Structures are given as C-alpha cells and as structure tokens.
N, CA, C, O and the ligand as a Tripos MOL2 file, in Angstrom:
@<TRIPOS>MOLECULE
protein
  217   215    55     0     0
PROTEIN
NO_CHARGES

@<TRIPOS>ATOM
      1 N          -5.0950   -8.2740    7.6480 N.3       1 MET1
      2 CA         -3.9260   -8.1560    6.7710 C.3       1 MET1
      3 C          -4.3280   -8.1920    5.2990 C.2       1 MET1
      4 O          -5.3900   -8.7000    4.9400 O.2       1 MET1
      5 N          -3.4730   -7.6520    4.4720 N.am      2 PHE2
      6 CA         -3.6950   -7.6910    3.0390 C.3       2 PHE2
      7 C          -3.5470   -9.1250    2.5400 C.2       2 PHE2
      8 O          -2.7920   -9.9270    3.0900 O.2       2 PHE2
      9 N          -4.2920   -9.4180    1.4810 N.am      3 LYS3
     10 CA         -4.1250  -10.7070    0.8150 C.3       3 LYS3
     11 C          -3.1670  -10.5560   -0.3780 C.2       3 LYS3
     12 O          -2.9030  -11.5220   -1.0940 O.2       3 LYS3
     13 N          -2.6670   -9.3770   -0.5760 N.am      4 ILE4
     14 CA         -1.7620   -9.1340   -1.6810 C.3       4 ILE4
     15 C          -0.3270   -9.2780   -1.2060 C.2       4 ILE4
     16 O          -0.0740   -9.3090   -0.0010 O.2       4 ILE4
     17 N           0.6020   -9.3640   -2.1230 N.am      5 THR5
     18 CA          2.0050   -9.3510   -1.7440 C.3       5 THR5
     19 C           2.4630   -7.9100   -1.7550 C.2       5 THR5
     20 O           2.6690   -7.3250   -2.8180 O.2       5 THR5
     21 N           2.6210   -7.3430   -0.5900 N.am      6 PRO6
     22 CA          2.9800   -5.9350   -0.5570 C.3       6 PRO6
     23 C           4.4240   -5.7110   -0.9650 C.2       6 PRO6
     24 O           5.3260   -6.4530   -0.5770 O.2       6 PRO6
     25 N           4.6120   -4.6870   -1.7420 N.am      7 GLN7
     26 CA          5.9330   -4.4010   -2.2810 C.3       7 GLN7
     27 C           6.0790   -2.8860   -2.3470 C.2       7 GLN7
     28 O           5.1440   -2.1820   -2.7310 O.2       7 GLN7
     29 N           7.2160   -2.4020   -1.9860 N.am      8 CYS8
     30 CA          7.4530   -0.9670   -2.0590 C.3       8 CYS8
     31 C           7.4670   -0.5290   -3.5230 C.2       8 CYS8
     32 O           8.1430   -1.1400   -4.3500 O.2       8 CYS8
     33 N           6.7240    0.5230   -3.8360 N.am      9 SER9
     34 CA          6.6430    0.9690   -5.2340 C.3       9 SER9
     35 C           7.8860    1.7450   -5.6450 C.2       9 SER9
     36 O           8.0550    2.0400   -6.8280 O.2       9 SER9
     37 N           8.7460    2.0790   -4.7160 N.am     10 VAL10
     38 CA          9.9630    2.8260   -5.0420 C.3      10 VAL10
     39 C          11.1370    1.8750   -5.2160 C.2      10 VAL10
     40 O          11.7730    1.8730   -6.2690 O.2      10 VAL10
     41 N          11.4370    1.0650   -4.2040 N.am     11 CYS11
     42 CA         12.6190    0.1980   -4.2630 C.3      11 CYS11
     43 C          12.2670   -1.2550   -4.5820 C.2      11 CYS11
     44 O          13.1580   -2.0970   -4.6990 O.2      11 CYS11
     45 N          10.9680   -1.5540   -4.7240 N.am     12 LYS12
     46 CA         10.4830   -2.9010   -5.0720 C.3      12 LYS12
     47 C          10.7810   -3.9460   -4.0010 C.2      12 LYS12
     48 O          10.6780   -5.1490   -4.2440 O.2      12 LYS12
     49 N          11.1410   -3.4840   -2.8500 N.am     13 LYS13
     50 CA         11.3990   -4.3930   -1.7480 C.3      13 LYS13
     51 C          10.0790   -4.9490   -1.2320 C.2      13 LYS13
     52 O           9.0760   -4.2370   -1.1860 O.2      13 LYS13
     53 N          10.0790   -6.2230   -0.8430 N.am     14 GLU14
     54 CA          8.8870   -6.7860   -0.2430 C.3      14 GLU14
     55 C           8.7220   -6.2560    1.1690 C.2      14 GLU14
     56 O           9.6760   -6.1750    1.9430 O.2      14 GLU14
     57 N           7.4990   -5.9020    1.4790 N.am     15 ILE15
     58 CA          7.2280   -5.3600    2.8100 C.3      15 ILE15
     59 C           7.1510   -6.5110    3.8090 C.2      15 ILE15
     60 O           6.4470   -7.4950    3.5840 O.2      15 ILE15
     61 N           7.8640   -6.3790    4.8880 N.am     16 GLN16
     62 CA          7.8890   -7.4180    5.9090 C.3      16 GLN16
     63 C           6.7620   -7.2100    6.9060 C.2      16 GLN16
     64 O           6.2230   -6.1120    7.0400 O.2      16 GLN16
     65 N           6.4180   -8.2800    7.5970 N.am     17 ALA17
     66 CA          5.3780   -8.2070    8.6190 C.3      17 ALA17
     67 C           5.7510   -7.1720    9.6730 C.2      17 ALA17
     68 O           6.8960   -7.0850   10.1150 O.2      17 ALA17
     69 N           4.7680   -6.4100   10.0500 N.am     18 ASN18
     70 CA          4.9050   -5.3710   11.0830 C.3      18 ASN18
     71 C           5.7450   -4.1760   10.6410 C.2      18 ASN18
     72 O           6.0130   -3.2750   11.4370 O.2      18 ASN18
     73 N           6.1550   -4.1650    9.3920 N.am     19 GLU19
     74 CA          6.9020   -3.0130    8.9000 C.3      19 GLU19
     75 C           5.9560   -1.8370    8.7050 C.2      19 GLU19
     76 O           4.8280   -2.0100    8.2450 O.2      19 GLU19
     77 N           6.4060   -0.6740    9.0450 N.am     20 GLU20
     78 CA          5.5730    0.5110    8.8860 C.3      20 GLU20
     79 C           5.6200    0.9490    7.4270 C.2      20 GLU20
     80 O           6.6960    1.0770    6.8430 O.2      20 GLU20
     81 N           4.4640    1.1740    6.8550 N.am     21 ILE21
     82 CA          4.4070    1.5680    5.4450 C.3      21 ILE21
     83 C           3.5120    2.7780    5.2560 C.2      21 ILE21
     84 O           2.7220    3.1420    6.1280 O.2      21 ILE21
     85 N           3.6580    3.3780    4.1080 N.am     22 PHE22
     86 CA          2.8380    4.5060    3.7140 C.3      22 PHE22
     87 C           2.1490    4.1220    2.4160 C.2      22 PHE22
     88 O           2.8040    3.6920    1.4660 O.2      22 PHE22
     89 N           0.8310    4.2760    2.3700 N.am     23 VAL23
     90 CA          0.0980    3.9420    1.1560 C.3      23 VAL23
     91 C          -0.4690    5.2210    0.5670 C.2      23 VAL23
     92 O          -1.2610    5.9230    1.1950 O.2      23 VAL23
     93 N          -0.0480    5.5000   -0.6430 N.am     24 LYS24
     94 CA         -0.5630    6.6530   -1.3490 C.3      24 LYS24
     95 C          -1.6530    6.1770   -2.2960 C.2      24 LYS24
     96 O          -1.4120    5.3230   -3.1490 O.2      24 LYS24
     97 N          -2.8330    6.7200   -2.1480 N.am     25 MET25
     98 CA         -3.9470    6.2700   -2.9670 C.3      25 MET25
     99 C          -5.0040    7.3450   -3.0440 C.2      25 MET25
    100 O          -5.0570    8.2570   -2.2190 O.2      25 MET25
    101 N          -5.8440    7.2160   -4.0510 N.am     26 ARG26
    102 CA         -7.0210    8.0650   -4.1230 C.3      26 ARG26
    103 C          -8.1050    7.4400   -3.2750 C.2      26 ARG26
    104 O          -8.2650    6.2200   -3.2550 O.2      26 ARG26
    105 N          -8.8290    8.2530   -2.5950 N.am     27 TYR27
    106 CA         -9.9660    7.7310   -1.8690 C.3      27 TYR27
    107 C         -11.0420    7.3280   -2.8740 C.2      27 TYR27
    108 O         -11.4240    8.1320   -3.7250 O.2      27 TYR27
    109 N         -11.5320    6.0950   -2.7850 N.am     28 PRO28
    110 CA        -12.5100    5.6500   -3.7800 C.3      28 PRO28
    111 C         -13.8140    6.4290   -3.7010 C.2      28 PRO28
    112 O         -14.2410    6.8730   -2.6350 O.2      28 PRO28
    113 N         -14.4170    6.5760   -4.8440 N.am     29 GLU29
    114 CA        -15.6930    7.2860   -4.8750 C.3      29 GLU29
    115 C         -16.7980    6.4630   -4.2500 C.2      29 GLU29
    116 O         -17.7170    6.9990   -3.6310 O.2      29 GLU29
    117 N         -16.7000    5.1580   -4.4170 N.am     30 THR30
    118 CA        -17.6710    4.2920   -3.7550 C.3      30 THR30
    119 C         -17.2430    4.1000   -2.3160 C.2      30 THR30
    120 O         -16.0720    4.2830   -1.9820 O.2      30 THR30
    121 N         -18.1730    3.7380   -1.4730 N.am     31 LYS31
    122 CA        -17.8810    3.6720   -0.0560 C.3      31 LYS31
    123 C         -17.6000    2.2440    0.3980 C.2      31 LYS31
    124 O         -17.9970    1.2820   -0.2600 O.2      31 LYS31
    125 N         -16.9210    2.1200    1.5100 N.am     32 GLY32
    126 CA        -16.7520    0.7980    2.1090 C.3      32 GLY32
    127 C         -15.3250    0.2860    2.0610 C.2      32 GLY32
    128 O         -14.5570    0.6360    1.1660 O.2      32 GLY32
    129 N         -14.9830   -0.5350    3.0190 N.am     33 MET33
    130 CA        -13.6360   -1.0830    3.1390 C.3      33 MET33
    131 C         -13.2760   -2.0170    1.9950 C.2      33 MET33
    132 O         -12.1050   -2.1170    1.6280 O.2      33 MET33
    133 N         -14.2580   -2.7030    1.4250 N.am     34 THR34
    134 CA        -13.9760   -3.6080    0.3100 C.3      34 THR34
    135 C         -13.3800   -2.8330   -0.8470 C.2      34 THR34
    136 O         -12.4040   -3.2630   -1.4610 O.2      34 THR34
    137 N         -13.9740   -1.6890   -1.1390 N.am     35 GLU35
    138 CA        -13.4740   -0.8540   -2.2100 C.3      35 GLU35
    139 C         -12.0830   -0.3230   -1.8850 C.2      35 GLU35
    140 O         -11.2190   -0.2550   -2.7590 O.2      35 GLU35
    141 N         -11.8750    0.0430   -0.6550 N.am     36 ILE36
    142 CA        -10.5720    0.5690   -0.2600 C.3      36 ILE36
    143 C          -9.4880   -0.4920   -0.4310 C.2      36 ILE36
    144 O          -8.3980   -0.2010   -0.9250 O.2      36 ILE36
    145 N          -9.7890   -1.7090   -0.0240 N.am     37 LYS37
    146 CA         -8.8090   -2.7850   -0.1930 C.3      37 LYS37
    147 C          -8.5120   -3.0250   -1.6660 C.2      37 LYS37
    148 O          -7.3610   -3.2330   -2.0510 O.2      37 LYS37
    149 N          -9.5630   -2.9960   -2.4930 N.am     38 ALA38
    150 CA         -9.3680   -3.1810   -3.9280 C.3      38 ALA38
    151 C          -8.5350   -2.0380   -4.5060 C.2      38 ALA38
    152 O          -7.7010   -2.2490   -5.3860 O.2      38 ALA38
    153 N          -8.7650   -0.8550   -4.0130 N.am     39 PHE39
    154 CA         -8.0080    0.2980   -4.5010 C.3      39 PHE39
    155 C          -6.5370    0.1940   -4.1320 C.2      39 PHE39
    156 O          -5.6640    0.5300   -4.9320 O.2      39 PHE39
    157 N          -6.2670   -0.2700   -2.9270 N.am     40 ILE40
    158 CA         -4.8660   -0.4440   -2.5250 C.3      40 ILE40
    159 C          -4.1960   -1.4510   -3.4490 C.2      40 ILE40
    160 O          -3.0450   -1.2790   -3.8510 O.2      40 ILE40
    161 N          -4.9310   -2.4970   -3.7760 N.am     41 LYS41
    162 CA         -4.3660   -3.5490   -4.6100 C.3      41 LYS41
    163 C          -4.0810   -3.0490   -6.0190 C.2      41 LYS41
    164 O          -3.0300   -3.3540   -6.5840 O.2      41 LYS41
    165 N          -5.0030   -2.2850   -6.5910 N.am     42 TYR42
    166 CA         -4.8730   -1.9190   -7.9990 C.3      42 TYR42
    167 C          -4.2940   -0.5370   -8.2160 C.2      42 TYR42
    168 O          -3.6800   -0.2840   -9.2520 O.2      42 TYR42
    169 N          -4.4740    0.3550   -7.2720 N.am     43 GLN43
    170 CA         -4.0380    1.7280   -7.5050 C.3      43 GLN43
    171 C          -3.1120    2.2550   -6.4210 C.2      43 GLN43
    172 O          -2.4160    3.2490   -6.6240 O.2      43 GLN43
    173 N          -3.1020    1.5990   -5.2820 N.am     44 GLY44
    174 CA         -2.3170    2.1060   -4.1690 C.3      44 GLY44
    175 C          -0.8280    1.9600   -4.4220 C.2      44 GLY44
    176 O          -0.3750    0.9660   -4.9900 O.2      44 GLY44
    177 N          -0.0850    2.9470   -4.0000 N.am     45 LYS45
    178 CA          1.3580    2.8610   -4.0750 C.3      45 LYS45
    179 C           1.8770    2.7170   -2.6580 C.2      45 LYS45
    180 O           1.7560    3.6260   -1.8370 O.2      45 LYS45
    181 N           2.4560    1.5610   -2.3890 N.am     46 ILE46
    182 CA          3.0060    1.3150   -1.0660 C.3      46 ILE46
    183 C           4.4460    1.8010   -1.0410 C.2      46 ILE46
    184 O           5.2420    1.4700   -1.9200 O.2      46 ILE46
    185 N           4.7620    2.5730   -0.0450 N.am     47 ILE47
    186 CA          6.1200    3.0940    0.0850 C.3      47 ILE47
    187 C           6.6510    2.6570    1.4440 C.2      47 ILE47
    188 O           6.0180    2.8940    2.4730 O.2      47 ILE47
    189 N           7.8060    2.0220    1.4390 N.am     48 CYS48
    190 CA          8.3720    1.5400    2.6990 C.3      48 CYS48
    191 C           8.9530    2.7110    3.4890 C.2      48 CYS48
    192 O           9.1470    3.8050    2.9600 O.2      48 CYS48
    193 N           9.2180    2.4580    4.7380 N.am     49 GLU49
    194 CA          9.6660    3.5170    5.6350 C.3      49 GLU49
    195 C          10.9950    4.1080    5.1720 C.2      49 GLU49
    196 O          11.2290    5.3100    5.2980 O.2      49 GLU49
    197 N          11.8500    3.2580    4.6400 N.am     50 VAL50
    198 CA         13.1640    3.7230    4.1860 C.3      50 VAL50
    199 C          13.0120    4.7440    3.0630 C.2      50 VAL50
    200 O          13.6270    5.8100    3.0980 O.2      50 VAL50
    201 N          12.1890    4.4170    2.0660 N.am     51 CYS51
    202 CA         11.9970    5.3250    0.9410 C.3      51 CYS51
    203 C          11.2310    6.5720    1.3660 C.2      51 CYS51
    204 O          11.4720    7.6630    0.8490 O.2      51 CYS51
    205 N          10.3330    6.4110    2.2850 N.am     52 LEU52
    206 CA          9.5560    7.5380    2.7690 C.3      52 LEU52
    207 C          10.4500    8.5600    3.4620 C.2      52 LEU52
    208 O          10.1940    9.7620    3.3990 O.2      52 LEU52
    209 N          11.4850    8.0830    4.1150 N.am     53 ASN53
    210 CA         12.3750    8.9760    4.8540 C.3      53 ASN53
    211 C          13.5330    9.5080    4.0190 C.2      53 ASN53
    212 O          14.4070   10.2010    4.5400 O.2      53 ASN53
    213 N          13.5470    9.1910    2.7340 N.am     54 LYS54
    214 CA         14.6160    9.6870    1.8680 C.3      54 LYS54
    215 C          14.4600   11.1810    1.6240 C.2      54 LYS54
    216 O          15.2700   11.7790    0.9150 O.2      54 LYS54
    217 ZN         11.2480    1.2420   -0.4990 Zn       55 ZN55
@<TRIPOS>BOND
     1     1     2 1
     2     2     3 1
     3     3     4 2
     4     3     5 am
     5     5     6 1
     6     6     7 1
     7     7     8 2
     8     7     9 am
     9     9    10 1
    10    10    11 1
    11    11    12 2
    12    11    13 am
    13    13    14 1
    14    14    15 1
    15    15    16 2
    16    15    17 am
    17    17    18 1
    18    18    19 1
    19    19    20 2
    20    19    21 am
    21    21    22 1
    22    22    23 1
    23    23    24 2
    24    23    25 am
    25    25    26 1
    26    26    27 1
    27    27    28 2
    28    27    29 am
    29    29    30 1
    30    30    31 1
    31    31    32 2
    32    31    33 am
    33    33    34 1
    34    34    35 1
    35    35    36 2
    36    35    37 am
    37    37    38 1
    38    38    39 1
    39    39    40 2
    40    39    41 am
    41    41    42 1
    42    42    43 1
    43    43    44 2
    44    43    45 am
    45    45    46 1
    46    46    47 1
    47    47    48 2
    48    47    49 am
    49    49    50 1
    50    50    51 1
    51    51    52 2
    52    51    53 am
    53    53    54 1
    54    54    55 1
    55    55    56 2
    56    55    57 am
    57    57    58 1
    58    58    59 1
    59    59    60 2
    60    59    61 am
    61    61    62 1
    62    62    63 1
    63    63    64 2
    64    63    65 am
    65    65    66 1
    66    66    67 1
    67    67    68 2
    68    67    69 am
    69    69    70 1
    70    70    71 1
    71    71    72 2
    72    71    73 am
    73    73    74 1
    74    74    75 1
    75    75    76 2
    76    75    77 am
    77    77    78 1
    78    78    79 1
    79    79    80 2
    80    79    81 am
    81    81    82 1
    82    82    83 1
    83    83    84 2
    84    83    85 am
    85    85    86 1
    86    86    87 1
    87    87    88 2
    88    87    89 am
    89    89    90 1
    90    90    91 1
    91    91    92 2
    92    91    93 am
    93    93    94 1
    94    94    95 1
    95    95    96 2
    96    95    97 am
    97    97    98 1
    98    98    99 1
    99    99   100 2
   100    99   101 am
   101   101   102 1
   102   102   103 1
   103   103   104 2
   104   103   105 am
   105   105   106 1
   106   106   107 1
   107   107   108 2
   108   107   109 am
   109   109   110 1
   110   110   111 1
   111   111   112 2
   112   111   113 am
   113   113   114 1
   114   114   115 1
   115   115   116 2
   116   115   117 am
   117   117   118 1
   118   118   119 1
   119   119   120 2
   120   119   121 am
   121   121   122 1
   122   122   123 1
   123   123   124 2
   124   123   125 am
   125   125   126 1
   126   126   127 1
   127   127   128 2
   128   127   129 am
   129   129   130 1
   130   130   131 1
   131   131   132 2
   132   131   133 am
   133   133   134 1
   134   134   135 1
   135   135   136 2
   136   135   137 am
   137   137   138 1
   138   138   139 1
   139   139   140 2
   140   139   141 am
   141   141   142 1
   142   142   143 1
   143   143   144 2
   144   143   145 am
   145   145   146 1
   146   146   147 1
   147   147   148 2
   148   147   149 am
   149   149   150 1
   150   150   151 1
   151   151   152 2
   152   151   153 am
   153   153   154 1
   154   154   155 1
   155   155   156 2
   156   155   157 am
   157   157   158 1
   158   158   159 1
   159   159   160 2
   160   159   161 am
   161   161   162 1
   162   162   163 1
   163   163   164 2
   164   163   165 am
   165   165   166 1
   166   166   167 1
   167   167   168 2
   168   167   169 am
   169   169   170 1
   170   170   171 1
   171   171   172 2
   172   171   173 am
   173   173   174 1
   174   174   175 1
   175   175   176 2
   176   175   177 am
   177   177   178 1
   178   178   179 1
   179   179   180 2
   180   179   181 am
   181   181   182 1
   182   182   183 1
   183   183   184 2
   184   183   185 am
   185   185   186 1
   186   186   187 1
   187   187   188 2
   188   187   189 am
   189   189   190 1
   190   190   191 1
   191   191   192 2
   192   191   193 am
   193   193   194 1
   194   194   195 1
   195   195   196 2
   196   195   197 am
   197   197   198 1
   198   198   199 1
   199   199   200 2
   200   199   201 am
   201   201   202 1
   202   202   203 1
   203   203   204 2
   204   203   205 am
   205   205   206 1
   206   206   207 1
   207   207   208 2
   208   207   209 am
   209   209   210 1
   210   210   211 1
   211   211   212 2
   212   211   213 am
   213   213   214 1
   214   214   215 1
   215   215   216 2
@<TRIPOS>SUBSTRUCTURE
     1 MET1         2 RESIDUE 1 A MET
     2 PHE2         6 RESIDUE 1 A PHE
     3 LYS3        10 RESIDUE 1 A LYS
     4 ILE4        14 RESIDUE 1 A ILE
     5 THR5        18 RESIDUE 1 A THR
     6 PRO6        22 RESIDUE 1 A PRO
     7 GLN7        26 RESIDUE 1 A GLN
     8 CYS8        30 RESIDUE 1 A CYS
     9 SER9        34 RESIDUE 1 A SER
    10 VAL10       38 RESIDUE 1 A VAL
    11 CYS11       42 RESIDUE 1 A CYS
    12 LYS12       46 RESIDUE 1 A LYS
    13 LYS13       50 RESIDUE 1 A LYS
    14 GLU14       54 RESIDUE 1 A GLU
    15 ILE15       58 RESIDUE 1 A ILE
    16 GLN16       62 RESIDUE 1 A GLN
    17 ALA17       66 RESIDUE 1 A ALA
    18 ASN18       70 RESIDUE 1 A ASN
    19 GLU19       74 RESIDUE 1 A GLU
    20 GLU20       78 RESIDUE 1 A GLU
    21 ILE21       82 RESIDUE 1 A ILE
    22 PHE22       86 RESIDUE 1 A PHE
    23 VAL23       90 RESIDUE 1 A VAL
    24 LYS24       94 RESIDUE 1 A LYS
    25 MET25       98 RESIDUE 1 A MET
    26 ARG26      102 RESIDUE 1 A ARG
    27 TYR27      106 RESIDUE 1 A TYR
    28 PRO28      110 RESIDUE 1 A PRO
    29 GLU29      114 RESIDUE 1 A GLU
    30 THR30      118 RESIDUE 1 A THR
    31 LYS31      122 RESIDUE 1 A LYS
    32 GLY32      126 RESIDUE 1 A GLY
    33 MET33      130 RESIDUE 1 A MET
    34 THR34      134 RESIDUE 1 A THR
    35 GLU35      138 RESIDUE 1 A GLU
    36 ILE36      142 RESIDUE 1 A ILE
    37 LYS37      146 RESIDUE 1 A LYS
    38 ALA38      150 RESIDUE 1 A ALA
    39 PHE39      154 RESIDUE 1 A PHE
    40 ILE40      158 RESIDUE 1 A ILE
    41 LYS41      162 RESIDUE 1 A LYS
    42 TYR42      166 RESIDUE 1 A TYR
    43 GLN43      170 RESIDUE 1 A GLN
    44 GLY44      174 RESIDUE 1 A GLY
    45 LYS45      178 RESIDUE 1 A LYS
    46 ILE46      182 RESIDUE 1 A ILE
    47 ILE47      186 RESIDUE 1 A ILE
    48 CYS48      190 RESIDUE 1 A CYS
    49 GLU49      194 RESIDUE 1 A GLU
    50 VAL50      198 RESIDUE 1 A VAL
    51 CYS51      202 RESIDUE 1 A CYS
    52 LEU52      206 RESIDUE 1 A LEU
    53 ASN53      210 RESIDUE 1 A ASN
    54 LYS54      214 RESIDUE 1 A LYS
    55 ZN55       217 GROUP 0 **** ****
C-alpha cells in the first residue's frame, strides 16, 4: 500500500481502501519501484472511479 494519503486530483476526495483508482503519471526515467512510488507521490495524479467515469 501507499504510505501517502491518496486523494482524487479532480474532486479532492480521499481514496478509500480497496477503491479502484486511476493514476496518471509519467514513467520515470530511472528504473525501479522506488522511483515509481516517489513519482506517484510527487507527480502522479490519482483519479477516483467516479471522476474517471464522468
Ligand atoms: Zn474524484
């Protein structure tokens, strides 16, 4: 699980456990899951299912 507080970047709603989400992000140039997690935290845009289906 993420150590961040996930929040929808559209409606600012907090993402609940087991909620399906969409993360829009650039794939990092450096390799590895650590970088990907950092990218989600700093650059990733989390979109909740409700906003995704709008
Ligand atoms: Zn939303």
